[in-house]
N, CA, C and O of each residue as an XYZ file, in Angstrom:
964
protein
N     111.279    150.541    285.986
C     111.577    151.329    284.829
C     111.584    152.822    285.213
O     110.571    153.330    285.693
N     112.643    153.489    285.020
C     112.700    154.966    285.315
C     111.755    155.741    284.323
O     111.868    155.640    283.101
N     110.846    156.497    284.929
C     109.838    157.154    284.096
C     109.932    158.690    284.321
O     110.023    159.165    285.453
N     109.905    159.439    283.200
C     109.929    160.864    283.250
C     108.604    161.367    282.592
O     108.234    160.979    281.484
N     107.943    162.234    283.337
C     106.729    162.867    282.770
C     107.138    164.244    282.229
O     107.622    165.079    282.994
N     106.964    164.482    280.994
C     107.235    165.697    280.358
C     105.999    166.583    280.273
O     105.002    166.161    279.686
N     106.016    167.784    280.829
C     104.832    168.717    280.937
C     105.243    170.046    280.280
O     105.946    170.849    280.893
N     104.808    170.271    279.044
C     105.064    171.571    278.358
C     104.151    172.612    279.031
O     103.023    172.327    279.433
N     104.681    173.790    279.129
C     103.861    174.856    279.755
C     103.998    176.125    278.937
O     105.038    176.398    278.338
N     102.928    176.883    278.927
C     102.832    178.356    278.543
C     101.648    178.914    279.155
O     100.509    178.524    278.900
N     101.956    179.883    280.008
C     100.865    180.557    280.741
C     100.023    179.601    281.563
O      98.793    179.620    281.509
N     100.720    178.754    282.334
C      99.982    177.789    283.285
C     100.316    178.023    284.752
O     100.421    177.069    285.522
N     100.484    179.291    285.150
C     100.830    179.585    286.482
C      99.813    179.124    287.468
O     100.172    178.759    288.587
N      98.508    179.124    287.094
C      97.462    178.669    287.925
C      97.427    177.130    288.165
O      96.793    176.652    289.105
N      98.139    176.365    287.268
C      97.983    174.937    287.309
C      99.183    174.163    287.626
O      99.056    173.051    288.140
N     100.437    174.693    287.343
C     101.590    173.842    287.313
C     101.964    173.186    288.678
O     102.271    171.996    288.734
N     101.933    173.977    289.758
C     102.285    173.419    291.078
C     101.205    172.365    291.457
O     101.514    171.297    291.986
N      99.965    172.702    291.170
C      98.874    171.793    291.552
C      98.963    170.452    290.789
O      98.796    169.382    291.373
N      99.226    170.539    289.485
C      99.223    169.222    288.695
C     100.446    168.394    289.112
O     100.355    167.168    289.182
N     101.532    169.007    289.377
C     102.642    168.241    289.839
C     102.397    167.460    291.163
O     102.754    166.297    291.348
N     101.727    168.263    292.083
C     101.332    167.593    293.340
C     100.380    166.491    293.187
O     100.514    165.483    293.880
N      99.352    166.608    292.269
C      98.393    165.594    292.061
C      99.068    164.425    291.386
O      98.755    163.282    291.722
N      99.953    164.637    290.479
C     100.690    163.596    289.853
C     101.498    162.800    290.850
O     101.440    161.571    290.834
N     102.232    163.438    291.699
C     103.060    162.710    292.664
C     102.217    162.005    293.754
O     102.660    161.032    294.362
N     101.066    162.491    293.969
C     100.135    161.884    294.885
C      99.763    160.434    294.294
O      99.690    159.458    295.040
N      99.548    160.358    293.011
C      99.157    159.176    292.344
C     100.402    158.290    292.030
O     100.354    157.074    292.214
N     101.516    158.911    291.555
C     102.644    158.193    291.111
C     103.951    158.857    291.731
O     104.667    159.613    291.074
N     104.192    158.519    293.013
C     105.310    159.189    293.638
C     106.674    158.863    293.164
O     107.649    159.555    293.456
N     106.734    157.716    292.372
C     108.081    157.286    291.908
C     108.530    157.991    290.601
O     109.704    157.905    290.241
N     107.634    158.669    289.905
C     108.010    159.269    288.629
C     108.700    160.622    288.813
O     108.431    161.352    289.767
N     109.567    160.925    287.905
C     110.226    162.214    287.838
C     109.418    163.159    286.805
O     108.700    162.678    285.928
N     109.581    164.403    286.969
C     108.846    165.441    286.145
C     109.795    166.438    285.539
O     110.690    166.964    286.200
N     109.573    166.695    284.229
C     110.318    167.708    283.568
C     109.304    168.809    283.038
O     108.518    168.490    282.146
N     109.298    169.951    283.502
C     108.506    171.037    283.046
C     109.250    171.709    281.958
O     110.386    172.133    282.168
N     108.670    171.831    280.798
C     109.358    172.493    279.638
C     108.601    173.820    279.435
O     107.513    173.838    278.860
N     109.183    174.913    279.909
C     108.409    176.131    279.881
C     108.905    177.125    278.737
O     110.093    177.426    278.623
N     108.000    177.563    277.980
C     108.300    178.423    276.821
C     108.313    179.957    277.198
O     107.611    180.753    276.576
N     109.105    180.330    278.198
C     109.211    181.700    278.616
C     107.782    182.355    278.884
O     107.448    183.418    278.361
N     107.001    181.650    279.713
C     105.683    182.128    280.038
C     105.765    183.490    280.769
O     106.422    183.603    281.804
N     105.117    184.480    280.237
C     105.113    185.768    280.954
C     104.360    185.846    282.187
O     104.481    186.842    282.900
N     103.568    184.859    282.519
C     102.774    184.841    283.789
C     103.636    184.280    284.913
O     103.118    184.198    286.027
N     104.903    183.881    284.742
C     105.636    183.334    285.832
C     105.506    181.878    285.997
O     105.900    181.380    287.052
N     104.996    181.134    285.069
C     104.929    179.648    285.160
C     106.275    179.083    285.509
O     106.424    178.300    286.447
N     107.271    179.503    284.720
C     108.667    178.914    284.871
C     109.171    179.212    286.275
O     109.801    178.318    286.840
N     108.983    180.270    286.853
C     109.447    180.618    288.173
C     108.807    179.805    289.176
O     109.449    179.363    290.129
N     107.520    179.572    289.008
C     106.772    178.718    289.927
C     107.266    177.260    289.890
O     107.373    176.615    290.932
N     107.565    176.748    288.688
C     108.135    175.439    288.491
C     109.489    175.415    289.095
O     109.840    174.381    289.663
N     110.299    176.441    289.041
C     111.622    176.414    289.625
C     111.527    176.299    291.194
O     112.303    175.600    291.846
N     110.542    177.020    291.723
C     110.331    176.887    293.252
C     109.857    175.474    293.624
O     110.298    174.940    294.642
N     109.018    174.886    292.871
C     108.718    173.431    293.141
C     109.937    172.568    293.044
O     110.179    171.712    293.895
N     110.715    172.791    291.999
C     111.902    171.953    291.832
C     112.899    172.129    292.911
O     113.586    171.170    293.261
N     113.026    173.319    293.472
C     113.932    173.601    294.541
C     113.650    172.803    295.768
O     114.544    172.501    296.558
N     112.294    172.434    295.934
C     111.912    171.684    297.080
C     111.747    170.173    296.832
O     111.546    169.413    297.779
N     111.825    169.762    295.635
C     111.555    168.404    295.222
C     112.537    167.865    294.202
O     112.461    168.263    293.040
N     113.445    166.995    294.563
C     114.473    166.521    293.588
C     113.878    165.696    292.447
O     114.599    165.393    291.497
N     112.597    165.318    292.494
C     111.964    164.671    291.411
C     111.499    165.546    290.271
O     111.038    165.073    289.232
N     111.637    166.853    290.505
C     111.141    167.861    289.567
C     112.366    168.613    288.946
O     113.280    169.024    289.662
N     112.350    168.776    287.598
C     113.305    169.597    286.906
C     112.525    170.537    285.980
O     111.358    170.330    285.648
N     113.269    171.597    285.585
C     112.664    172.566    284.713
C     113.602    172.928    283.550
O     114.774    173.258    283.736
N     113.035    172.850    282.368
C     113.795    173.261    281.170
C     113.176    174.562    280.607
O     112.031    174.598    280.156
N     113.999    175.620    280.662
C     113.465    176.941    280.176
C     113.935    177.129    278.793
O     115.093    176.902    278.441
N     112.930    177.582    277.968
C     113.207    177.934    276.548
C     113.006    179.403    276.359
O     112.340    180.064    277.156
N     113.572    179.902    275.323
C     113.658    181.325    275.196
C     112.337    181.967    274.583
O     112.124    183.175    274.685
N     111.521    181.159    273.986
C     110.319    181.752    273.358
C     109.300    180.620    273.116
O     109.625    179.442    273.263
N     108.075    180.993    272.746
C     107.057    180.051    272.469
C     107.175    179.564    271.042
O     106.864    180.288    270.096
N     107.628    178.325    270.893
C     107.797    177.826    269.486
C     107.066    176.524    269.202
O     107.380    175.798    268.259
N     106.070    176.250    270.058
C     105.151    175.083    269.670
C     105.258    173.915    270.586
O     106.272    173.699    271.250
N     104.178    173.154    270.611
C     104.074    171.923    271.417
C     105.049    170.879    270.933
O     105.740    170.263    271.745
N     105.123    170.673    269.719
C     106.080    169.622    269.185
C     107.450    169.946    269.570
O     108.155    169.067    270.067
N     107.901    171.155    269.382
C     109.274    171.453    269.725
C     109.615    171.312    271.177
O     110.730    170.948    271.549
N     108.522    171.640    272.083
C     108.682    171.457    273.524
C     108.898    170.041    273.840
O     109.797    169.680    274.599
N     108.009    169.163    273.214
C     108.161    167.698    273.480
C     109.525    167.101    272.994
O     110.147    166.266    273.650
N     109.896    167.553    271.907
C     111.225    167.092    271.387
C     112.346    167.480    272.290
O     113.243    166.673    272.535
N     112.335    168.673    272.793
C     113.356    169.095    273.771
C     113.263    168.285    275.021
O     114.288    167.844    275.540
N     112.074    168.069    275.529
C     111.862    167.202    276.734
C     112.315    165.853    276.503
O     113.025    165.312    277.351
N     111.952    165.202    275.360
C     112.446    163.868    275.097
C     113.934    163.761    275.031
O     114.509    162.816    275.571
N     114.595    164.722    274.371
C     116.110    164.733    274.234
C     116.700    164.755    275.642
O     117.655    164.040    275.943
N     116.083    165.631    276.536
C     116.609    165.747    277.843
C     116.502    164.406    278.635
O     117.422    163.988    279.338
N     115.364    163.794    278.477
C     115.123    162.539    279.168
C     116.007    161.331    278.547
O     116.503    160.480    279.284
N     116.152    161.317    277.291
C     116.911    160.260    276.679
C     118.377    160.410    277.107
O     119.079    159.420    277.317
N     118.809    161.623    277.228
C     120.259    161.812    277.598
C     120.496    161.431    279.073
O     121.640    161.259    279.495
N     119.457    161.307    279.815
C     119.557    160.922    281.258
C     119.076    159.481    281.435
O     118.860    159.067    282.574
N     118.906    158.734    280.421
C     118.680    157.301    280.470
C     117.360    156.868    280.987
O     117.258    155.756    281.506
N     116.289    157.704    280.879
C     115.019    157.227    281.366
C     114.451    156.139    280.453
O     114.681    156.152    279.243
N     113.754    155.253    281.006
C     113.216    154.076    280.275
C     111.941    154.397    279.549
O     111.690    153.870    278.465
N     111.119    155.265    280.138
C     109.818    155.610    279.624
C     109.589    157.127    279.720
O     109.945    157.744    280.724
N     109.007    157.714    278.694
C     108.710    159.101    278.697
C     107.268    159.372    278.426
O     106.683    158.850    277.477
N     106.691    160.204    279.277
C     105.251    160.377    279.268
C     104.894    161.792    278.784
O     105.499    162.773    279.217
N     103.960    161.881    277.930
C     103.374    163.252    277.579
C     102.174    163.515    278.493
O     101.304    162.666    278.692
N     102.174    164.700    279.019
C     101.040    165.080    279.921
C     100.794    166.552    279.849
O     101.750    167.325    279.901
N      99.506    167.007    279.729
C      99.193    168.398    279.796
C      99.294    168.948    281.252
O      99.191    168.216    282.237
N      99.506    170.323    281.313
C      99.621    170.944    282.617
C      98.295    171.357    283.199
O      98.217    171.675    284.385
N      97.232    171.362    282.385
C      95.967    172.069    282.839
C      94.970    171.098    283.590
O      93.845    171.494    283.894
N      95.380    169.888    283.868
C      94.543    168.969    284.592
C      93.593    168.132    283.643
O      92.857    167.265    284.115
N      93.630    168.402    282.363
C      92.742    167.655    281.462
C      93.217    166.170    281.389
O      92.369    165.331    281.086
N      94.398    165.804    281.620
C      94.932    164.464    281.747
C      95.016    164.086    283.246
O      95.872    164.558    283.994
N      94.078    163.210    283.629
C      93.971    162.941    285.069
C      95.115    162.073    285.573
O      95.313    161.002    284.999
N      95.868    162.429    286.570
C      96.953    161.592    287.060
C      96.527    160.219    287.430
O      97.322    159.285    287.321
N      95.230    160.034    287.891
C      94.848    158.687    288.291
C      94.710    157.797    287.119
O      94.573    156.593    287.336
N      94.731    158.247    285.874
C      94.645    157.416    284.702
C      96.069    156.912    284.243
O      96.195    156.043    283.380
N      97.128    157.517    284.876
C      98.446    157.125    284.360
C      98.893    155.774    284.733
O      99.757    155.223    284.050
N      98.356    155.171    285.800
C      98.692    153.796    286.178
C      98.389    152.821    285.102
O      99.172    151.890    284.914
N      97.318    152.953    284.378
C      96.832    152.013    283.382
C      97.717    152.220    282.140
O      97.995    151.265    281.414
N      98.139    153.405    281.905
C      99.084    153.614    280.708
C     100.378    153.010    280.977
O     100.923    152.313    280.121
N     100.932    153.241    282.167
C     102.257    152.726    282.516
C     102.173    151.087    282.544
O     103.141    150.431    282.158
N     101.130    150.533    282.957
C     100.978    149.061    282.989
C     101.011    148.590    281.523
O     101.679    147.602    281.217
N     100.310    149.272    280.624
C     100.281    148.846    279.236
C     101.711    148.942    278.603
O     102.097    148.095    277.798
N     102.430    149.929    278.967
C     103.837    150.089    278.550
C     104.750    149.001    279.147
O     105.687    148.527    278.504
N     104.444    148.627    280.386
C     105.263    147.585    280.972
C     104.996    146.245    280.316
O     105.844    145.358    280.402
N     103.865    146.056    279.671
C     103.499    144.795    279.030
C     103.867    144.755    277.549
O     103.414    143.881    276.809
N     104.669    145.685    277.140
C     105.285    145.570    275.770
C     104.913    146.523    274.757
O     105.471    146.490    273.660
N     103.902    147.484    275.059
C     103.570    148.457    273.994
C     104.668    149.428    273.818
O     105.234    149.949    274.778
N     104.983    149.682    272.510
C     106.064    150.611    272.188
C     105.562    152.062    272.487
O     106.309    152.907    272.979
N     104.267    152.301    272.164
C     103.650    153.573    272.428
C     102.258    153.300    273.029
O     101.479    152.520    272.480
N     101.967    153.936    274.133
C     100.588    153.812    274.710
C      99.903    155.105    274.503
O     100.444    156.169    274.805
N      98.646    155.023    273.960
C      97.802    156.231    273.794
C      96.746    156.199    274.846
O      96.028    155.210    274.995
N      96.640    157.346    275.626
C      95.485    157.499    276.358
C      94.232    157.893    275.452
O      94.252    158.986    274.886
N      93.240    157.112    275.311
C      92.279    157.297    274.312
C      90.947    157.600    274.897
O      90.424    156.901    275.765
N      90.377    158.760    274.343
C      89.066    159.127    274.698
C      87.931    158.461    273.958
O      86.772    158.542    274.366
N      88.281    157.787    272.840
C      87.241    157.238    271.926
C      87.240    155.752    271.779
O      86.738    155.207    270.796
N      87.814    155.084    272.776
C      87.640    153.621    272.902
C      86.620    153.254    274.062
O      86.368    154.078    274.942
N      86.094    152.110    274.040
C      85.164    151.792    275.206
C      85.798    151.989    276.540
O      86.894    151.499    276.811
N      85.102    152.709    277.369
C      85.548    153.097    278.677
C      86.231    154.468    278.741
O      86.515    154.983    279.823
N      86.496    155.064    277.529
C      87.118    156.420    277.584
C      85.932    157.429    277.361
O      84.806    157.055    277.031
N      86.288    158.746    277.571
C      85.313    159.727    277.364
C      85.830    161.079    277.762
O      86.970    161.228    278.202
N      84.952    162.090    277.596
C      85.411    163.478    277.918
C      84.325    164.119    278.860
O      83.151    163.751    278.818
N      84.774    165.084    279.698
C      83.916    165.740    280.579
C      83.952    167.313    280.287
O      85.018    167.917    280.172
N      82.766    167.894    280.182
C      82.675    169.339    280.035
C      83.268    169.917    278.711
O      83.664    171.080    278.630
N      83.303    169.018    277.672
C      83.767    169.465    276.416
C      82.584    169.950    275.575
O      81.570    169.253    275.535
N      82.657    171.148    274.874
C      81.575    171.612    274.016
C      81.528    170.658    272.765
O      82.476    169.938    272.449
N      80.461    170.714    272.155
C      80.232    169.788    270.977
C      81.240    170.041    269.873
O      81.668    169.090    269.219
N      81.627    171.248    269.644
C      82.543    171.507    268.593
C      83.921    170.924    268.807
O      84.590    170.496    267.866
N      84.348    170.915    270.114
C      85.651    170.227    270.365
C      85.607    168.677    270.238
O      86.553    168.027    269.794
N      84.488    168.161    270.642
C      84.284    166.719    270.351
C      84.326    166.418    268.800
O      85.001    165.489    268.357
N      83.637    167.177    268.068
C      83.534    166.984    266.621
C      84.901    167.198    266.030
O      85.280    166.447    265.132
N      85.677    168.184    266.476
C      86.997    168.459    265.921
C      87.937    167.323    266.166
O      88.697    166.910    265.290
N      87.870    166.804    267.418
C      88.778    165.652    267.782
C      88.567    164.391    266.976
O      89.486    163.768    266.443
N      87.217    164.042    266.925
C      86.797    162.825    266.134
C      87.070    163.083    264.622
O      87.569    162.191    263.936
N      86.760    164.243    264.123
C      87.000    164.476    262.751
C      88.524    164.395    262.342
O      88.864    163.859    261.288
N      89.411    164.946    263.215
C      90.799    164.890    263.051
C      91.367    163.499    262.966
O      92.203    163.198    262.114
N      90.874    162.606    263.914
C      91.264    161.241    263.831
C      90.756    160.581    262.658
O      91.495    159.808    262.048
N      89.499    160.813    262.246
C      88.879    160.142    261.157
C      89.643    160.500    259.862
O      89.885    159.644    259.012
N      90.015    161.792    259.741
C      90.671    162.183    258.553
C      92.065    161.570    258.460
O      92.486    161.200    257.363
N      92.811    161.447    259.587
C      94.122    160.761    259.601
C      93.897    159.254    259.347
O      94.759    158.654    258.705
N      92.869    158.630    259.772
C      92.648    157.238    259.396
C      92.516    157.089    257.866
O      93.119    156.210    257.250
N      91.727    157.960    257.301
C      91.471    157.856    255.880
C      92.719    158.194    255.025
O      93.019    157.485    254.064
N      93.416    159.239    255.366
C      94.530    159.618    254.591
C      95.809    158.884    254.819
O      96.645    158.768    253.923
N      95.968    158.376    256.044
C      97.230    157.718    256.370
C      97.061    156.202    256.754
O      98.018    155.529    257.135
N      95.832    155.726    256.636
C      95.610    154.371    257.062
C      96.047    154.135    258.518
O      96.593    153.094    258.886
N      95.777    155.142    259.289
C      96.242    155.181    260.749
C      95.213    154.367    261.576
O      94.060    154.762    261.746
N      95.700    153.203    262.081
C      94.783    152.251    262.769
C      94.739    152.604    264.252
O      95.116    151.756    265.061
N      94.320    153.758    264.653
C      94.114    154.109    265.998
C      92.793    154.871    266.136
O      92.324    155.482    265.176
N      92.180    154.832    267.362
C      90.846    155.473    267.520
C      90.980    156.903    267.924
O      90.064    157.691    267.687
N      92.137    157.298    268.555
C      92.297    158.655    269.067
C      93.657    159.111    268.662
O      94.604    158.893    269.418
N      93.827    159.731    267.518
C      95.169    160.123    267.026
C      95.605    161.396    267.489
O      96.800    161.677    267.400
N      94.730    162.258    268.007
C      95.097    163.597    268.404
C      95.314    163.766    269.890
O      95.796    164.807    270.335
N      94.955    162.728    270.682
C      95.142    162.896    272.166
C      96.629    163.030    272.531
O      97.532    162.561    271.837
N      96.798    163.659    273.593
C      98.235    164.059    274.066
C      98.649    163.468    275.429
O      99.565    163.974    276.077
N      97.964    162.391    275.854
C      98.373    161.681    277.078
C      98.915    160.306    276.643
O      98.178    159.377    276.310
N     100.236    160.248    276.670
C     100.915    159.125    276.014
C     102.155    158.678    276.774
O     102.742    159.441    277.541
N     102.552    157.395    276.541
C     103.765    156.827    277.167
C     104.647    156.220    276.018
O     104.201    155.305    275.326
N     105.810    156.698    275.836
C     106.694    156.114    274.837
C     107.753    155.351    275.588
O     108.242    155.782    276.633
N     108.096    154.210    275.033
C     109.344    153.499    275.547
C     110.583    154.183    274.979
O     110.547    154.810    273.921
N     111.630    154.046    275.689
C     112.879    154.649    275.293
C     113.250    154.349    273.855
O     113.499    155.227    273.028
N     113.270    153.048    273.617
C     113.630    152.528    272.305
C     112.772    153.048    271.117
O     113.223    153.162    269.977
N     111.516    153.348    271.470
C     110.657    153.869    270.446
C     111.045    155.281    269.983
O     110.985    155.578    268.789
N     111.433    156.128    270.898
C     111.848    157.444    270.588
C     113.240    157.405    269.791
O     113.499    158.186    268.875
N     114.023    156.495    270.207
C     115.365    156.430    269.682
C     115.275    156.015    268.216
O     116.162    156.355    267.432
N     114.206    155.274    267.816
C     114.102    154.859    266.421
C     113.279    155.859    265.570
O     113.168    155.663    264.360
N     112.713    156.898    266.154
C     111.808    157.754    265.387
C     112.486    158.936    264.750
O     111.829    159.715    264.058
N     113.791    159.104    264.958
C     114.510    160.315    264.322
C     113.810    161.554    264.580
O     113.243    162.179    263.683
N     113.842    161.965    265.933
C     113.104    163.144    266.337
C     113.555    164.452    265.633
O     112.780    165.399    265.498
N     114.845    164.470    265.186
C     115.363    165.658    264.495
C     114.639    165.933    263.173
O     114.689    167.045    262.647
N     113.949    164.881    262.633
C     113.202    165.052    261.371
C     111.755    165.477    261.584
O     111.028    165.711    260.619
N     111.337    165.577    262.835
C     109.900    165.855    263.160
C     109.812    167.394    263.302
O     110.514    167.993    264.116
N     108.921    168.023    262.480
C     108.787    169.481    262.600
C     107.319    169.832    262.853
O     107.026    171.026    262.921
N     106.443    168.975    262.987
C     104.986    169.250    263.239
C     104.838    169.795    264.622
O     105.657    169.562    265.510
N     103.673    170.593    264.791
C     103.387    171.223    266.048
C     101.957    170.919    266.387
O     101.298    170.168    265.669
N     101.452    171.491    267.481
C     100.036    171.303    267.895
C      99.659    169.845    268.011
O     100.494    168.980    268.279
N      98.346    169.588    267.797
C      97.910    168.168    267.932
C      98.351    167.418    266.578
O      98.252    166.192    266.533
N      98.794    168.078    265.573
C      99.393    167.430    264.394
C     100.628    166.645    264.768
O     100.955    165.631    264.150
N     101.324    167.139    265.812
C     102.497    166.403    266.349
C     102.063    165.077    266.814
O     102.763    164.090    266.592
N     100.919    164.996    267.462
C     100.478    163.680    267.995
C     100.157    162.725    266.876
O     100.489    161.543    266.962
N      99.512    163.209    265.814
C      99.268    162.396    264.622
C     100.559    161.926    263.999
O     100.708    160.768    263.607
N     101.455    162.827    263.921
C     102.804    162.565    263.288
C     103.530    161.417    264.061
O     104.036    160.467    263.463
N     103.555    161.547    265.393
C     104.326    160.531    266.208
C     103.663    159.188    266.106
O     104.343    158.163    266.079
N     102.333    159.168    266.048
C     101.641    157.837    265.894
C     101.911    157.214    264.553
O     102.166    156.013    264.466
N     101.862    157.989    263.530
C     102.100    157.444    262.204
C     103.530    156.936    262.002
O     103.753    155.934    261.322
N     104.487    157.633    262.599
C     105.858    157.288    262.535
C     106.079    155.966    263.290
O     106.817    155.094    262.831
N     105.455    155.841    264.401
C     105.569    154.688    265.247
C     105.090    153.391    264.477
O     105.746    152.349    264.480
N     103.927    153.544    263.840
C     103.373    152.476    263.073
C     104.167    152.092    261.852
O     104.302    150.914    261.522
N     104.727    153.166    261.139
C     105.555    152.997    259.998
C     106.795    152.256    260.312
O     107.310    151.530    259.462
N     107.303    152.403    261.505
C     108.550    151.704    261.919
C     108.266    150.275    262.433
O     109.159    149.587    262.928
N     107.066    149.878    262.305
C     106.688    148.483    262.684
C     106.498    148.237    264.122
O     106.505    147.088    264.562
N     106.324    149.288    264.889
C     106.163    149.164    266.315
C     104.696    149.065    266.779
O     103.762    149.307    266.016
N     104.543    148.711    268.023
C     103.133    148.434    268.550
C     102.538    149.578    269.254
O     103.178    150.156    270.134
N     101.305    149.955    268.908
C     100.545    150.996    269.730
C      99.373    150.321    270.431
O      98.607    149.553    269.847
N      99.279    150.646    271.692
C      98.167    150.143    272.504
C      97.343    151.379    272.938
O      97.914    152.386    273.356
N      95.992    151.296    272.837
C      95.220    152.367    273.318
C      94.536    151.966    274.632
O      93.984    150.872    274.742
N      94.578    152.849    275.609
C      94.006    152.649    276.888
C      92.943    153.673    277.211
O      93.209    154.859    277.016
N      91.797    153.331    277.674
C      90.737    154.395    277.840
C      91.151    155.301    278.974
O      91.666    154.888    280.012
N      90.876    156.637    278.689
C      91.089    157.677    279.775
C      89.792    158.572    279.741
O      89.004    158.562    278.796
N      89.659    159.320    280.833
C      88.676    160.375    280.876
C      89.300    161.696    280.764
O      90.094    162.085    281.621
N      88.969    162.423    279.715
C      89.572    163.787    279.521
C      88.674    164.748    280.065
O      87.477    164.731    279.776
N      89.244    165.692    280.933
C      88.505    166.729    281.685
C      88.828    168.087    281.150
O      89.989    168.496    281.167
N      87.842    168.799    280.677
C      88.170    170.198    280.159
C      88.779    171.002    281.312
O      88.358    170.864    282.461
N      89.750    171.823    281.005
C      90.322    172.665    282.057
C      89.320    173.595    282.686
O      88.334    174.002    282.071
N      89.619    173.941    284.006
C      88.822    174.860    284.742
C      89.547    176.129    285.062
O      88.933    177.093    285.520
N      90.826    176.157    284.837
C      91.664    177.389    285.059
C      92.555    177.627    283.842
O      93.089    176.704    283.226
N      92.677    178.849    283.548
C      93.582    179.271    282.399
C      92.834    179.091    281.058
O      91.674    178.683    281.003
N      93.569    179.418    279.996
C      92.964    179.442    278.701
C      93.524    178.240    277.771
O      94.692    177.857    277.840
N      92.660    177.745    276.983
C      93.092    176.697    276.029
C      93.993    177.276    274.924
O      93.791    178.402    274.468
N      94.981    176.490    274.512
C      95.920    176.889    273.524
C      95.538    176.486    272.036
O      96.268    176.704    271.069
N      94.341    175.890    271.982
C      93.829    175.591    270.629
C      93.573    176.807    269.818
O      93.063    177.813    270.312
N      93.946    176.712    268.503
C      93.762    177.854    267.663
C      93.498    177.408    266.244
O      93.763    176.256    265.901
N      92.959    178.331    265.375
C      92.818    177.967    264.012
C      94.065    177.635    263.248
O      94.040    176.869    262.285
N      95.185    178.233    263.693
C      96.481    177.906    263.049
C      96.800    176.419    263.306
O      97.286    175.738    262.404
N      96.531    175.900    264.537
C      96.807    174.538    264.889
C      95.991    173.598    263.985
O      96.522    172.615    263.470
N      94.714    173.901    263.800
C      93.863    173.101    263.037
C      94.286    173.063    261.562
O      94.314    172.012    260.922
N      94.624    174.300    261.037
C      95.111    174.406    259.646
C      96.395    173.589    259.413
O      96.527    172.910    258.395
N      97.291    173.660    260.318
C      98.542    172.941    260.209
C      98.281    171.480    260.081
O      98.797    170.799    259.194
N      97.462    171.010    260.993
C      97.088    169.532    260.963
C      96.461    169.166    259.589
O      96.801    168.119    259.037
N      95.545    170.012    259.023
C      94.960    169.744    257.840
C      95.899    169.594    256.653
O      95.809    168.626    255.898
N      96.852    170.613    256.482
C      97.660    170.601    255.315
C      98.792    169.538    255.520
O      99.260    168.964    254.537
N      99.212    169.286    256.716
C     100.312    168.257    256.839
C      99.767    166.877    256.604
O     100.369    166.098    255.865
N      98.613    166.538    257.227
C      98.007    165.253    256.983
C      97.667    165.054    255.536
O      97.888    163.972    254.992
N      97.164    166.012    254.936
C      96.839    165.934    253.505
C      98.130    165.690    252.706
O      98.133    164.810    251.845
N      99.230    166.431    252.953
C     100.466    166.238    252.279
C     101.045    164.799    252.523
O     101.477    164.126    251.586
N     101.036    164.373    253.777
C     101.503    162.953    254.045
C     100.660    161.959    253.266
O     101.191    160.991    252.721
N      99.311    162.192    253.204
C      98.469    161.205    252.597
C      98.699    161.142    251.055
O      98.673    160.069    250.452
N      98.923    162.338    250.446
C      99.231    162.372    249.024
C     100.557    161.693    248.698
O     100.700    160.961    247.719
N     101.557    161.988    249.610
C     102.892    161.386    249.368
C     102.830    159.789    249.427
O     103.496    159.063    248.689
N     101.981    159.363    250.358
C     101.821    157.873    250.413
C     101.313    157.232    249.150
O     101.586    156.070    248.848
N     100.572    158.023    248.434
C      99.866    157.429    247.232
C     100.691    157.628    245.952
O     100.317    157.133    244.888
N     101.844    158.375    246.061
C     102.664    158.609    244.868
C     103.658    157.394    244.640
O     104.103    156.747    245.588
N     103.948    157.153    243.430
C     104.971    156.073    243.180
C     106.320    156.532    243.820
O     106.626    157.720    243.927
N     107.103    155.489    244.238
C     108.277    155.765    245.068
C     109.284    156.670    244.405
O     109.873    157.529    245.061
N     109.499    156.486    243.073
C     110.478    157.315    242.335
C     110.060    158.763    242.321
O     110.871    159.663    242.540
N     108.746    158.987    242.055
C     108.295    160.361    241.955
C     108.317    160.994    243.347
O     108.650    162.176    243.439
N     107.987    160.293    244.439
C     108.027    160.695    245.762
C     109.405    161.221    246.142
O     109.517    162.270    246.775
N     110.418    160.521    245.771
C     111.772    160.849    246.012
C     112.142    162.111    245.306
O     113.286    162.557    245.397
């Protein structure tokens, strides 16, 4: 199965070449697409230099920083147009360990429409995360479970493997969510379409270089969107329309 790892970047000059090298050390057969949002620190140029030396690496340059969800949608569209069988979401900062990818790909090989790398199932965990980040992640998933009847243990994680047919059924042009709300949105859409999600334990490692992109705006977006989706689920069909 042809596999494309999509890595969105903004201000990841210290990490991008390193993470691609680590990924190919573990999974030499996968291709990589770096989706760079015009990083002012030269991340895109570094990715171009790596791509010039390695045919497995491609770079998609975007004109401005418009959000994680938009970056992934652009990367997915690029991969689908080139007939990849599986598309992987992966962070550039090393928090998603390349050595965990084998288990995710195996679960995808065995029929899962979407595989979630999960921090909160037995065998999963986090390293060097402050208590408030742990609480935020667990609370976000719990709220999504309550509002959306979302039957997953880690709804906000961003280490994932989609099968090609999964993305083709999800109408990506209708997805407007960003941040980790995008991850909740894609999981709920997958389940609503009657497809199968499998969670595989991963160890999430807090970045050691560069700055986190988490912000209050990302949290607020997730709160109001999940609340809106939950209310819409409870409304009679005619009124909802």
